[in-house]
C-alpha positions in Angstrom: 168.2 82.1 163.2 168.7 78.2 162.1 164.6 77.8 162.7 164.2 81.1 161.1 165.4 79.9 157.9 163.7 76.2 157.9 160.5 77.7 158.2 160.9 80.5 155.3 162.2 77.4 153.2 159.3 75.5 153.7 156.8 78.4 153.3 158.6 79.0 150.1 158.3 74.8 149.2 154.5 75.1 150.0 153.6 78.2 147.5 155.9 77.3 144.5 153.8 73.3 145.1 150.4 75.5 145.4 151.5 77.6 142.1 152.3 74.6 140.0 149.0 72.8 141.2 146.6 75.7 139.9 145.1 76.8 136.9 147.4 78.2 133.7 146.2 81.6 132.8 147.5 81.2 128.9 145.3 80.4 126.6 145.6 79.8 122.6 144.0 82.0 120.0 140.2 81.2 119.5 139.9 79.6 122.9 136.8 78.4 124.5 133.9 80.7 125.0 133.9 81.9 128.6 137.9 81.7 128.9 137.5 78.4 131.3 139.2 75.0 131.2 136.8 72.0 131.5 137.8 69.5 134.2 137.9 65.8 134.5 136.6 63.4 132.0 133.4 63.8 131.3 132.2 59.9 131.2 133.5 60.0 135.0 131.2 62.6 135.9 128.3 60.5 134.1 128.9 57.5 136.1 128.5 59.6 139.5 125.0 60.9 138.1 125.3 64.7 138.2 128.1 67.1 136.4 128.4 68.6 133.3 130.1 67.3 130.0 131.1 69.3 127.1 129.9 69.1 123.1 132.3 71.2 121.2 131.9 74.0 118.6 134.3 74.3 115.7 133.3 76.8 113.3 134.2 79.8 111.3 133.2 83.5 113.0 136.0 85.3 110.2 136.1 84.7 106.8 134.0 84.0 104.2 131.6 81.9 105.9 131.3 84.1 109.2 127.4 84.4 109.0 127.1 79.9 108.5 129.2 80.0 111.4 127.3 82.6 114.1 123.8 81.5 112.5 125.0 78.0 113.8 126.1 79.1 117.1 123.4 81.0 118.1 121.3 77.8 117.1 123.6 75.4 119.4 122.9 77.7 121.9 120.1 77.1 122.1 119.6 73.4 122.0 121.9 73.3 124.5 120.0 75.8 127.0 116.5 74.0 126.0 118.3 70.4 126.8 119.4 71.9 130.2 116.4 73.7 131.3 114.9 70.2 130.7 116.8 68.5 133.1 119.6 67.3 130.6 120.5 63.8 130.9 121.1 61.9 134.0 121.1 64.7 135.9 124.0 66.0 133.8 124.3 69.3 132.1 125.5 69.8 128.5 128.0 72.5 128.0 129.3 74.4 124.8 132.7 75.0 123.8 133.3 77.2 121.2 136.0 78.0 119.0 136.6 80.1 115.4 138.1 78.0 113.0 138.8 81.2 111.0 137.9 79.4 107.8 141.4 78.4 107.7 142.3 74.7 107.6 145.5 74.5 109.6 143.6 76.5 112.5 140.3 73.7 112.3 143.1 71.0 112.9 144.6 72.8 115.7 140.9 73.9 117.6 139.4 70.0 116.8 142.5 68.6 118.4 142.5 70.6 121.3 138.4 69.7 121.8 139.4 66.5 121.9 142.2 66.0 123.5 142.2 69.0 126.6 138.6 69.8 126.6 137.5 65.8 126.3 134.4 66.7 124.5 131.9 63.7 123.7 131.1 65.2 120.3 130.9 68.0 118.2 129.4 70.4 116.0 131.2 71.6 112.3 132.5 72.9 110.1 131.6 75.3 107.6 134.5 74.9 105.2 134.6 71.5 103.6 138.2 72.3 103.2 138.7 72.3 106.5 136.7 69.6 107.1 139.0 67.2 105.2 142.0 68.5 106.6 140.5 67.3 110.7 138.5 64.8 110.1 141.0 62.2 110.4 141.2 63.5 114.2 137.8 62.8 114.8 137.8 59.3 113.3 141.1 58.1 115.0 140.2 59.3 118.6 136.4 58.1 118.0 134.4 61.2 118.7 131.3 61.7 116.3 131.2 65.0 114.6 128.3 66.4 112.8 128.6 68.6 110.2 126.3 71.8 110.0 127.4 73.2 106.8 130.5 71.7 105.0 128.9 70.3 101.8 132.1 68.5 99.9 130.8 65.4 98.8 133.6 63.1 99.8 133.5 64.6 103.4 131.5 61.5 105.1 132.8 59.1 102.6 136.4 59.1 103.9 135.9 56.7 106.2 133.0 54.9 104.9 134.5 51.6 104.4 135.4 51.3 108.5 133.6 49.4 110.9 132.7 52.8 112.6 132.4 55.8 110.8 132.4 59.0 113.1 131.3 61.3 110.5 127.9 62.5 109.8 126.2 65.1 108.6 123.0 67.6 108.7 123.5 69.6 105.2 122.8 69.6 101.5 125.9 67.6 100.7 127.2 68.4 97.0 126.6 65.6 94.9 123.0 65.8 96.4 122.0 69.4 95.4 123.3 68.6 92.2 120.7 65.9 91.7 118.1 67.9 92.9 118.8 70.7 90.9 119.2 68.3 87.7 115.9 66.7 88.5 114.3 70.0 88.6 116.1 71.5 85.1 116.1 68.2 83.1 113.1 66.3 84.4 110.5 68.4 85.5 111.1 71.5 83.1 113.0 69.9 80.2 115.5 72.3 79.5 119.1 70.8 77.2 120.7 74.1 77.2 122.5 73.7 80.2 125.3 76.2 81.3 127.4 75.6 84.1 129.7 78.6 86.4 131.7 77.7 89.2 134.5 79.0 91.5 138.1 77.8 91.1 137.9 77.2 94.7 138.0 73.5 96.1 134.1 74.6 96.5 133.0 75.2 93.1 135.7 72.3 91.3 134.1 70.0 93.8 130.6 70.9 92.6 131.7 71.1 89.2 132.6 67.3 88.8 129.9 66.2 90.6 127.6 68.1 88.3 129.2 66.9 85.1 129.0 63.6 86.4 125.1 63.5 87.2 124.7 65.1 84.0 126.4 62.3 82.1 125.5 59.3 84.1 122.0 59.7 84.7 120.7 61.6 81.7 123.4 61.2 78.9 123.9 64.8 78.4 126.4 67.5 78.6 126.9 71.1 79.5 126.6 73.4 76.7 128.7 75.9 78.3 131.3 75.6 81.1 132.9 78.9 82.4 134.5 79.8 86.1 135.5 82.6 88.1 137.9 83.6 90.5 137.1 84.2 94.3 136.8 88.6 94.3 136.1 88.9 90.6 133.9 91.6 90.5 132.5 91.4 87.1 131.2 87.5 85.2 129.8 89.9 82.0 132.4 87.8 79.4 131.2 84.6 81.0 127.5 85.4 80.5 127.8 86.7 77.3 129.5 83.5 76.2 126.3 81.8 77.6 123.9 84.0 76.1 125.9 83.5 72.4 125.6 79.7 73.1 121.7 80.1 73.7 121.8 78.8 77.1 118.4 78.4 79.2 119.3 77.7 82.4 122.6 78.5 84.3 123.8 76.6 87.3 126.1 78.7 89.6 128.0 77.2 92.1 129.8 79.9 94.4 129.9 82.0 97.5 128.0 85.2 98.2 130.2 87.4 97.1 130.6 86.6 93.9 126.9 85.1 93.3 126.2 89.1 94.1 128.7 90.0 91.1 126.9 87.1 88.9 123.2 88.6 89.7 124.9 92.4 88.8 126.5 90.9 85.7 123.2 90.0 84.6 121.5 93.1 84.9 123.9 94.6 83.3 123.8 92.7 80.6 120.3 92.4 80.1 120.2 88.9 79.9 118.5 86.9 82.6 119.1 83.3 82.3 117.1 81.4 84.9 119.5 80.5 87.8 119.8 77.6 90.0 122.4 77.4 92.6 123.9 75.5 95.2 122.4 76.5 98.9 125.2 79.6 99.0 122.7 81.8 97.1 120.7 81.7 100.1 123.2 83.3 102.1 121.4 86.8 103.2 125.1 88.4 102.2 123.2 87.8 98.6 120.5 90.3 99.1 122.2 92.7 101.4 124.6 93.5 97.9 121.7 93.1 95.0 118.3 93.9 96.7 115.6 92.9 94.7 117.9 91.0 92.0 117.5 88.1 93.5 114.0 88.1 92.8 114.5 87.6 89.2 114.3 83.6 88.3 116.7 82.9 91.1 116.3 79.2 92.6 118.6 77.8 95.0 118.7 74.0 97.1 117.7 74.4 100.8 116.8 71.7 103.9 115.1 74.5 105.6 112.6 77.3 105.0 110.3 79.5 106.9 107.3 78.2 105.3 108.2 74.7 105.3 105.8 73.2 108.0 104.6 74.7 111.2 107.4 73.2 113.0 109.9 75.1 110.7 107.6 78.7 111.2 107.9 78.0 115.1 111.5 77.6 115.4 112.2 80.5 113.2 110.1 82.4 115.5 111.8 81.4 118.6 115.6 82.0 116.6 114.2 85.6 116.3 112.7 86.0 119.9 115.6 85.3 121.4 118.5 86.8 119.0 116.4 89.4 117.6 117.1 88.3 113.8 117.7 85.0 112.0 120.6 85.9 110.4 120.8 83.1 108.4 117.1 80.5 108.2 119.1 77.6 106.9 122.1 77.7 108.9 120.3 78.0 112.2 118.0 75.0 111.8 121.0 72.5 110.7 123.0 73.7 113.4 119.8 72.8 115.7 118.9 69.9 114.3 123.2 68.6 114.4 123.3 69.5 118.0 119.8 68.0 119.2 121.3 64.9 117.3 124.3 64.6 119.9 122.0 65.9 122.8 119.5 63.4 121.7 122.0 60.2 121.8 123.1 61.1 125.2 120.0 61.2 126.5 119.9 57.3 125.2 123.7 56.1 125.6 125.3 58.3 128.1 128.6 60.5 127.1 130.7 57.7 126.0 131.6 59.1 122.6 131.5 55.7 121.0 127.8 55.3 122.8 127.3 58.4 121.6 128.2 57.3 117.7 126.2 54.3 117.7 123.1 56.3 119.0 123.0 58.8 116.7 123.3 56.6 113.5 120.9 54.1 114.5 118.6 57.6 116.1 114.9 56.7 115.3 112.1 59.1 116.1 113.9 62.5 115.6 111.8 65.7 115.2 114.4 67.8 113.1 113.9 71.3 112.1 114.8 70.9 108.7 114.0 68.1 106.0 115.6 65.5 108.1 113.8 62.4 108.3 112.8 60.4 111.7 115.8 58.0 111.4 118.5 60.1 109.5 121.2 57.8 109.4 122.2 54.2 108.7 125.5 52.4 108.7 126.1 53.4 105.1 124.5 56.6 104.4 125.3 59.5 106.7 124.3 62.2 104.9 121.0 63.1 107.0 119.9 65.6 104.1 120.2 63.9 100.4 117.8 64.6 97.1 115.3 62.5 98.1 114.5 65.6 101.1 116.7 68.4 99.7 114.1 71.0 97.2 114.2 74.2 95.6 113.1 77.3 96.8 113.6 80.9 95.7 112.8 84.7 97.1 109.2 85.8 97.6 109.2 89.3 99.3 112.3 89.0 100.5 112.1 85.9 102.0 113.1 82.5 100.7 110.5 80.1 100.5 108.8 77.3 98.4 108.3 78.3 94.8 
């Protein structure tokens, strides 16, 4: 009897011990795509010449920037698949670890910390929202893990740690001041307009655009806006703002806002039968705008871009590749920027291995890079972590339902 009890106790201890060592079944919301927990350190695996390393994606698949996030995700998946099919790096394959930040700064902070601390990513791509980037970049910087931003455009983001010896924040999207410089170069230098209006939303995005636009117009051209008006998110009528613009004889309007409000702006132009030339941030190119207003996008509307399907033969081939794989290209510029961001990381891994600090250096010193956006072959320098500047951004417009160079 005593022996039976002894064996029973030993069996229970072994069972509890095995359970303690097994995988945890709980997982926070916004968990890793595939539902698996990464194991081990990617840098350790690299030394053995096999295994896998993890690249993170922290971006929105819900909220107002969901289409940006979905387009980036699809392109990142494609870049990883191509990298792995070509043999990876030193026998190692990449695994994309994906989380939805829900367009919320607090959620963004949570998942970026998870990517760094638990998923052990060697670098990550994201986010779509500038507020999210501002909330979480310190965690990437402090951990020494490179972040390459495919969407968020707030001017200050990459400058936050510019004076540090090593800045871990990079960007491949048209940052706000560069967009403003691109707009005003066309408006003032090329078209010689002087009656310029500014219409912006009251979020951090619109306020940042306003500050950049006023500063560039004053500092570079010694001009001021003829009229400045604002609107709230979810506003459904902008006739009063446009009436003031018309009364001030505004010839061209710079518009800074996201897709739903951009659509309302174009509808208000039609209601008033007042069609000032409109030059907008790249958000005007969100396919949601065309879905909401149809042909109204064709009436003297321009937007900053880094990619169009007619930009080059490589751009055309990339667009066709996305359509062939997914049946559509839901947001071509976001797809292209997401693809280039992911490929920058993967090319850096090829050159430097999977140590995040070495990857950072390889990204900063990258040469001979062949992107699908207007990115240059040497995208970055120590002083400049913006791959897209006013030197390689450009204005585009709609033609037969497709955004093209004018």
